[in-house]
N, C-alpha and C positions, 0 to 999 in steps of 0.2 A: 504494500500500500504506500502511496506517495500523495502528498498534497501539492497541487500546482496553483500558484497564484500569478495572475497576469493583470497588468494595468497599463494601459497605453492611451494616449490622447493625441489627436491631430489638430494642432492649433491652426487657425485661419491664416492662410498665406497668399490669398488671392491678390492679383495686381489691382491697384487702386486707380482704375480708369475713370474717365468722366461718367461713363454709364454706371459704373459701380457706385460712385459717389451719389448719383441721382437716386439709385435704388436705396441706398442707406438713408438718405433724407426722407424718402417716401415712407419708410418704415420706422423712422426715428432711431436708427441704429448708429452706434459709434464703433470705431475700430476696436476699442477696449472691450466693448460688450460682445463683439463678434468673437474675439479671442477667448473671453471668459466662458462663452457658451459652446465652445468646441466640444464635440462628443467625447465622453470618457468611456472607454471599454474596459470593464473590470470583471474578473471572475476568479473565484477560489473553489477548486474542485478536488475531491479525493478520488483517485483512480487506483484501482487494483489490477494486477495482471489478468488479462482476459476480459476486462470490462469493455462494454460497448458504450461509448459516450456519443450522444447525439445532440448537436447544436442546432437549434431551430428558432424560428422567428420570422418576421416579415422581411421582404427583400430590402436590403440597404441598412438593416439594423446593426450590422457588425458581426455576423456569424463568421465570415471569412477572416476577419481580423482576429477574433478569438482563436480560431483554429490555427492560424499562422503563429500567434503568440504561444499557444500551447506546444506547438511543434518545436519552437525554439527552446523549450524547457527540457527537451529530450536530446540525448546525444545523437548526432547525425548518423552514426553507425548503427543505431538501434531503430531507425525509422525509415519508412519509405512513403513518399507522397505521390499520388497519381500523376500530378503535374510533371514529375520528373521522369516519367516512363515514356520512352520514345515509341514511334510507330514505324518499324522497319519497312523499307521498300523492296528489300532483296530476299525476303523470306515469307513463307506462309505463316498463318497464325500459329499453327501447331508446332512449327519449327522454332518459335520464339521462347520455348520453355526448355529448361535443362533436364527435366525429368523424363521418364519413359513415357510412351504413348498413352498408356492407360491413365497414369497420374495426370498427364497434361489434359486429356479429355475430361477427366473428373473436375479439374480446376475450371475449365471452360464451361462445363455444364452447370457448375455452381452459379455462374453469373448469366446463364441463359444463352450462351453461345454454343449450342449443341448441334446445329445443322451443319451438314458437310460442306455446304457452299461457303459458310463463314469460316469454318475451320481451315479450308484450303485456299482461302482468299489471303491477300496481303493486308496487313493491319492498316496501311495508309489508304486503302481503298474501301474500308468499311464505312458504314454510316456513322454519324456523330454518336448516336446511342450505342452502337456496337463498339466504336472506338473506346468509349468510356468503360464499357464492360470488359473489353480486352485489357485495358490498363488496370482495372480492378482485379482481374484474374491474375495478372502478372504481379501485382502488389501482394496479393494474398499468398502467392506461390513463392515469394522472395524469402519467407521464413524470418522476417524481422519481427521484433517484439511489438512494434507500433506501426499501424497503417493510418495515414491521414488522407481523407478524401473529402474534397469540397464538392458541392452540388450533387450530393449522393442521390442517384436515381432521378434527378431532375428532368432528364430528357426521355424518360421511359414512360410507357403507358401504365395505367393502374395495375393491370394483372402482372405484367412483367416486373414492375417495381416491387410488388408484393412478393413475388416468387424470389427475386434476387435478395430482398431484405431477409426473408426467412432462411434461405440457404446460407447467406453470409453469416447470419447469427449462429447457425449450427457449426459452420466451419471455424469461426472465431473461437467458439467455446471448446471445440475439440482440440484446436491447436494452441489455446490460451494466448491468442493474439489480441492485443488491445487495439480496438478500432476507435478512431476519433473522426466522426462524420458530421458534415454540415449540410443542411438543406432546409428549405421552407416548407417541404411537404409534411403534412401531419397524417396522411392517410396510410402510411406504412408503419406507424408506431406499433400496432398490434403484431405485425409480422416481424419487425426488427427486434422488438422487446428489449430496448436499451436498458442498461444497468444505471446509467446516469443521463438524465435529461437536462440540458442547459437551455433555458428559454431566454432569448435576447430580444429586448424591444429597443425603441429609440432613445429612451431615457433611463438613467440609473444603472446599477450593476445587474449582471445576469442573474436570473433565478435558477438555482440548482436543485433538482429533485432526484432523490435516490430511490431505486426500486426496493421495495420491502423484501427483506430476506436475501439480499445480494451477497 
């Protein structure tokens, strides 16, 4: 078990053009007030090995910021982020895994890439949703203690998203991989069954909710 505390703020640094000055006057704002009202992103969360941490809230509230700050709390050698996984142009999907064929197919099936046309396609030619699932499969197969994934299942339809969330939960628990996921979707909560739910809105620190009996 470890406690992670993050706190970051982005002060206003916009150029003070004539247009910006007019807008400030219209709303009765001063530069000092703009700086003082800069969003503060705070979170204190207890994470155990194998926990699924789900950051959720409206678009633009700061979920990605919290995910990025939490990743900085973890040694780089212990973590993999989906954004850092490339999409090879010279290999098929199944050739991008170091394990045997059966294990590779199982990893792809977990994220819903089980049809032969996807498996034998090149990652760079997949659809956006398939590219995301390919990266997710690669991340889960990397064997790192932590996996960080922003926009989790955001581009998938309801049924596919639910299936992926359910399968990812089972795989993470079996491998004791800690997942830190961020998305505005709340229709996959039942299937994902996160151990820690972090709700971020536009004001104040994030609300952290722990699953009973975790």
